[in-house]
VOGU-3710 file (C-alpha; in Angstrom, 3 decimals, decimal comma):
1> mqqqlakrcm> 1,452/-17,485/71,631  -0,243/-14,583/72,497  -4,133/-15,209/72,105  -4,313/-11,693/69,943  -1,854/-13,003/67,610  -3,332/-16,905/67,896  -6,414/-15,536/66,522  -5,438/-13,878/63,652  -3,361/-17,074/62,730  -6,574/-18,756/62,662
11> envahlsals> -8,459/-16,549/61,155  -6,272/-16,261/57,850  -5,277/-19,797/57,692  -8,705/-20,602/57,325  -9,716/-18,826/54,853  -6,698/-20,790/53,128  -7,786/-23,854/53,848  -11,487/-23,348/52,457  -9,576/-22,199/48,823  -7,454/-25,001/48,547
21> gvsanvisvi> -9,103/-28,476/50,499  -6,480/-28,225/52,513  -6,785/-28,692/56,536  -5,470/-26,546/58,124  -4,220/-25,624/62,009  -2,198/-23,545/64,739  0,386/-24,850/66,986  2,303/-22,917/69,878  5,990/-23,688/70,159  5,666/-22,209/73,641
31> qkaflhtknn> 2,868/-23,929/75,231  3,889/-27,187/72,954  0,001/-27,395/71,527  -2,633/-26,747/68,991  -4,676/-24,216/68,601  -6,930/-24,401/65,678  -9,658/-27,113/64,874  -8,940/-30,626/65,050  -6,989/-32,842/62,624  -9,939/-35,199/62,247
41> fcdectcsrc> -6,569/-37,146/59,877  -4,399/-37,140/62,470  -6,349/-37,971/65,504  -7,864/-41,164/63,823  -4,303/-42,305/63,135  -3,469/-45,475/64,228  1,077/-45,025/63,372  2,653/-46,136/65,918  6,164/-44,241/64,641  4,183/-41,016/64,855
51> nalnthlygc> 3,626/-38,646/67,682  1,740/-35,688/65,881  2,541/-32,732/68,126  6,710/-33,647/67,684  6,461/-33,580/64,469  4,714/-30,470/63,488  7,088/-28,847/66,304  9,670/-30,192/64,028  8,001/-28,586/60,556  7,259/-25,127/62,652
61> neayrwngky> 11,626/-25,087/63,825  12,367/-26,032/60,365  10,443/-23,052/58,803  11,603/-20,480/61,450  15,069/-22,174/60,275  14,356/-21,989/56,438  12,965/-18,373/56,193  9,468/-18,370/57,114  8,362/-22,099/55,551  9,373/-25,809/55,212
71> iyycplglvf> 7,665/-29,182/53,190  8,241/-32,403/55,238  6,662/-36,033/55,563  5,423/-37,560/58,634  5,852/-40,844/59,429  3,336/-42,321/57,607  4,408/-40,671/54,506  1,766/-37,807/54,296  2,705/-33,856/53,395  2,428/-31,003/55,840
81> vassvsddsg> 3,420/-27,375/54,739  4,382/-25,259/57,963  5,341/-21,711/58,067  6,742/-20,298/61,536  4,758/-17,573/63,738  7,400/-14,736/65,824  6,989/-12,241/67,769  7,775/-8,953/67,383  11,238/-9,050/68,661  12,366/-12,456/66,525
91> nlvggtimgp> 11,791/-14,690/68,861  9,967/-18,301/67,880  6,152/-18,599/68,803  4,794/-20,840/67,265  3,299/-21,638/63,758  1,370/-22,131/60,985  0,247/-26,112/59,791  -1,600/-27,313/57,074  -1,966/-30,799/55,870  -2,278/-33,834/55,261
101> llmgdsddvl> -1,987/-34,443/51,783  -0,791/-36,546/49,096  1,561/-34,779/46,897  2,672/-36,644/43,136  2,538/-40,272/42,820  0,719/-41,201/45,909  1,108/-45,026/44,881  4,232/-46,054/47,102  3,145/-43,978/50,415  -0,301/-45,744/50,297
111> aemtdcmrsk> 1,016/-48,742/49,343  3,037/-48,596/52,680  -0,407/-48,180/55,004  -2,377/-50,464/56,690  -6,223/-51,078/54,423  -8,021/-48,506/57,402  -5,684/-45,987/56,687  -5,609/-46,975/53,257  -8,796/-46,237/53,177  -8,733/-42,083/54,690
121> avllpalsts> -5,582/-41,714/52,596  -7,164/-42,126/49,085  -9,875/-39,010/50,560  -6,894/-36,466/51,435  -6,025/-33,831/48,807  -3,640/-34,786/45,680  -1,479/-32,276/44,838  1,885/-32,057/42,494  5,171/-30,805/43,831  5,014/-27,542/42,240
131> kvtdlaavls> 1,520/-26,854/43,710  2,878/-27,939/47,348  5,562/-25,809/46,674  2,735/-23,004/45,773  0,554/-23,611/49,066  4,268/-23,280/50,963  4,576/-19,143/49,473  1,107/-18,613/49,838  1,239/-20,019/53,693  3,925/-18,030/54,424
141> avtsyaagvp> 3,273/-15,296/52,732  -0,624/-15,565/55,096  1,339/-16,414/58,032  3,648/-13,474/57,983  0,843/-11,077/57,322  -0,797/-12,289/60,696  2,375/-12,216/62,799  3,222/-8,039/61,023  6,961/-9,568/61,228  8,661/-10,169/57,664
151> hsrvgrfvye> 10,073/-14,152/57,480  13,216/-12,561/56,453  13,587/-10,100/59,690  14,045/-12,854/61,774  13,660/-16,480/61,877  17,174/-16,527/59,963  18,702/-13,647/61,037  18,033/-14,832/64,919  19,360/-18,488/64,354  22,314/-18,099/62,627
161> qkkllntiys> 23,877/-14,418/64,377  24,596/-16,226/67,156  27,345/-18,681/65,635  28,012/-14,968/63,656  28,776/-12,828/66,188  30,702/-16,298/67,962  32,833/-16,830/65,013  33,784/-12,520/64,689  34,601/-12,877/68,578  37,224/-15,955/67,658
171> aqekflndge> 38,555/-13,984/64,682  38,907/-11,515/66,585  41,031/-12,145/68,894  43,386/-14,185/66,741  43,571/-11,304/64,766  45,103/-9,210/68,024  47,039/-12,091/68,946  48,450/-12,409/65,754  48,728/-8,443/64,630  50,325/-7,755/61,491
181> nskypietek> 51,120/-11,674/60,654  47,657/-12,062/60,697  47,002/-13,765/57,222  44,357/-14,338/54,486  43,049/-17,939/55,301  43,007/-19,228/51,722  42,907/-22,765/52,855  39,195/-22,332/54,644  38,589/-20,521/50,959  39,244/-23,948/49,560
191> klhtlicshd> 37,911/-25,719/52,111  34,748/-24,197/51,282  34,339/-24,818/47,922  34,732/-28,192/49,287  31,959/-28,441/51,426  29,635/-26,590/48,633  30,738/-29,021/45,854  29,702/-31,628/48,248  26,104/-30,151/49,748  27,303/-29,684/52,984
201> ksgaqellne> 25,620/-26,560/54,389  26,295/-26,874/57,776  29,712/-26,915/57,409  29,755/-24,590/54,404  27,882/-22,062/56,708  30,579/-22,421/59,750  33,769/-21,980/57,017  31,654/-18,990/55,740  31,366/-17,496/59,572  35,040/-17,856/59,777
211> llghiyctnn> 35,815/-15,927/56,474  33,501/-13,905/56,948  35,131/-12,595/60,976  38,688/-12,672/59,354  36,930/-10,026/56,814  35,690/-8,236/59,896  38,198/-7,906/61,912  41,210/-7,177/59,515  38,867/-4,350/57,669  37,974/-2,632/61,337
221> fdlatiktrv> 34,803/-3,349/60,357  33,894/-0,865/57,636  30,599/-1,517/56,472  32,095/0,362/52,482  35,634/-1,587/52,855  33,781/-5,057/53,811  31,101/-4,448/51,081  33,920/-4,448/48,498  35,074/-8,350/49,994  31,772/-9,472/50,318
231> velvvilsra> 31,538/-8,895/46,253  34,730/-11,474/46,247  32,665/-13,678/48,405  29,950/-13,687/46,029  32,081/-14,667/43,413  33,689/-17,402/44,642  30,488/-18,708/46,022  29,177/-18,186/42,357  31,988/-20,428/41,192  32,076/-23,258/44,086
241> tidagadire> 28,332/-23,513/42,763  29,068/-23,457/38,778  31,341/-26,685/39,811  28,622/-28,363/42,143  26,691/-28,906/38,695  24,586/-25,523/38,698  23,262/-23,678/35,538  26,123/-21,203/34,637  23,656/-18,997/33,188  21,353/-18,882/36,630
251> vfmsntnyln> 24,221/-18,128/38,637  25,200/-15,767/35,942  22,175/-13,354/36,342  21,077/-14,084/39,936  24,846/-12,167/40,515  23,989/-9,038/38,648  20,878/-8,869/41,230  23,212/-9,220/44,561  25,943/-6,694/43,050  22,429/-4,521/43,511
261> eieqfsslee> 21,136/-5,468/47,367  24,718/-5,398/48,460  24,764/-1,633/48,091  21,576/-1,112/50,291  22,139/-3,003/53,182  23,131/-0,347/56,336  24,459/-2,655/58,816  26,954/-5,994/58,573  24,180/-7,714/60,842  21,820/-7,354/57,941
271> lsvwlncimh> 25,029/-8,172/54,987  26,316/-11,126/57,621  22,518/-12,952/56,807  22,081/-12,016/53,158  25,359/-13,837/52,521  24,627/-16,418/54,510  21,168/-16,649/52,318  22,933/-16,365/49,225  25,240/-19,515/50,194  21,815/-21,899/51,022
281> rfiaysfdft> 20,687/-19,994/47,556  23,800/-21,560/46,033  23,721/-24,734/47,439  19,998/-24,643/46,382  20,945/-23,895/42,513  23,439/-26,937/42,787  20,821/-29,418/43,924  16,875/-27,825/43,678  14,729/-29,712/46,243  11,493/-27,582/45,380
291> qvkhsnvvyk> 11,848/-30,161/41,604  12,422/-33,571/43,935  8,593/-34,872/44,888  10,635/-36,342/48,242  12,728/-33,268/49,072  12,560/-33,871/52,483  13,446/-37,507/52,748  15,869/-36,793/50,343  17,079/-33,988/51,801  16,960/-36,449/55,915
301> vmeyvkanys> 19,000/-39,432/53,771  21,405/-37,079/52,796  21,782/-35,119/56,123  21,949/-39,264/57,467  24,917/-40,255/55,443  26,758/-36,279/56,092  26,746/-36,715/59,565  27,933/-41,110/59,481  29,907/-41,215/56,922  32,876/-41,924/59,421
311> kkislddiar> 31,024/-45,409/60,284  28,914/-48,659/58,381  26,210/-47,626/56,871  23,803/-49,758/55,543  20,506/-49,455/53,960  19,057/-50,673/56,662  20,100/-48,397/58,559  19,222/-45,120/56,198  15,139/-47,494/55,993  14,823/-47,115/59,667
321> hvylsrsyls> 15,692/-43,751/60,005  13,938/-42,132/56,646  10,521/-44,934/57,973  11,060/-46,227/55,113  11,637/-50,107/52,978  14,807/-50,730/51,962  13,233/-51,245/48,113  11,318/-48,090/48,089  14,881/-46,298/49,569  16,770/-47,539/47,185
331> smfkeetges> 14,840/-46,642/44,613  13,053/-43,157/45,122  16,623/-42,281/46,383  17,728/-43,339/42,409  14,816/-42,008/40,719  15,148/-38,364/42,711  19,191/-37,713/42,683  19,990/-39,600/39,119  22,243/-41,729/41,507  22,598/-44,269/43,613
341> lfsyinkvrv> 22,515/-44,230/47,446  25,922/-46,086/47,550  27,225/-44,342/44,838  25,895/-41,003/46,975  27,650/-42,379/49,869  30,945/-43,243/47,911  31,074/-39,112/47,173  30,163/-37,819/50,730  33,470/-39,681/52,347  35,618/-39,185/49,005
351> eksklylldd> 34,366/-35,006/49,469  35,437/-35,518/53,219  38,217/-36,872/52,784  40,029/-33,917/50,880  39,502/-32,147/53,523  41,831/-34,425/55,766  44,614/-34,849/52,892  45,192/-30,768/52,738  46,442/-31,993/57,050  49,970/-33,519/56,196
361> aislvdissl> 49,974/-34,882/59,485  47,273/-36,944/59,015  48,144/-40,659/57,619  46,511/-42,099/54,754  45,094/-44,434/56,099  43,855/-43,261/59,313  42,139/-40,973/56,861  40,918/-44,179/55,610  39,501/-45,122/58,284  37,560/-41,671/59,525
371> cgfedqsyft> 35,931/-41,985/56,037  34,881/-45,082/56,635  36,909/-47,160/53,863  37,637/-50,365/54,686  40,982/-50,322/53,796  43,659/-47,782/52,526  43,262/-49,991/49,383  39,698/-49,892/48,891  40,027/-45,788/49,992  42,403/-45,328/46,505
381> kvfkkytgvs> 40,353/-47,342/44,527  36,903/-45,172/45,537  39,170/-41,671/45,611  40,763/-42,096/42,191  37,441/-43,579/40,444  35,367/-39,970/41,349  38,807/-37,388/41,077  40,650/-38,952/38,024  43,464/-39,245/40,744  44,987/-40,509/43,867
391> pkkyrdsrgn> 45,095/-39,478/47,295  48,916/-38,910/47,765  48,883/-37,162/44,371  45,999/-35,225/45,631  47,315/-34,139/49,055  51,192/-33,561/46,875  49,306/-30,815/44,737  46,933/-29,426/47,742  43,945/-29,997/46,201  44,849/-28,350/42,635
401> ia> 43,584/-30,969/40,073  42,836/-30,341/36,705
//
């Protein structure tokens, strides 16, 4: 990070720190080092699982991915807020960090600490979940002002653009090979609906890029025509989001603004990144992490399940992954999501199995194994419990069940 840029960030977050009472720091991603005053609590932390530098580099990278701000936990269970710093080219060069602090009901977090660390932690600022969200928003605005580059124009754009371009190139090659026989991938559209319902952001992102690539090529990269097709995609995303449990009024109110925003774009690049952001926002509507006290932990648990659904997953495995005790993890997940962890794992496996069932070449026995079920009989039982029909009936109907 350039010295002048680092200085501006230090000066601005120091004001926010003085106002909020929460410690602040600046970190250089390039140098992999802290640039601001030391954090007394982190310097004296005795948690063997924690590497402060790596923890906060992770926070900065996630903030860069998610439009400039990110709330996360350290291995000790304390909360931090990060905002990414980009240079004039939109590359990640550093970040601003605020924390540690206690969020919401902190009794369980404090109970897991040693007596020495607990005596220090009780002196940390304690904020409600909504106040931490406010702090993240203000830190993001302050950091963006200091860097002179709006977050909305860099992190998300840079991060997604390479993947999107690769997908477009692949779609263009396929379109040239197929010529007039190139058909709209309706099956991809159905799979996108399924992934949004299961809150699979990365999978939905990949399929959305495929649809965009096809739309761009078949419409000869004409912006005016593509805007019309994007409106249709927004409708598809809206319906999937409502099916996933989002508030229908909130989705419809948002759509009115989206239609106006689409008309303002003057390039395909801006339109593409905007649509990707909208998809992530739609998924958030169906499961709003801003209302969850342990948002980062819940998110990590869900990501772990999605990455390991084909394997045998134990509560001990997940607890070790998020640095929580078995009992606390189980009760916390149920409290925050309204369902048991066991139920969530089965729902993810069922949603994944729906994709395989659309491929007639894969047997039901193989699908049950690929999705982590003990055997086909148990797979059928669980699938019917969550969908109301057997896997075979779902396959025969091509996923069109009432």
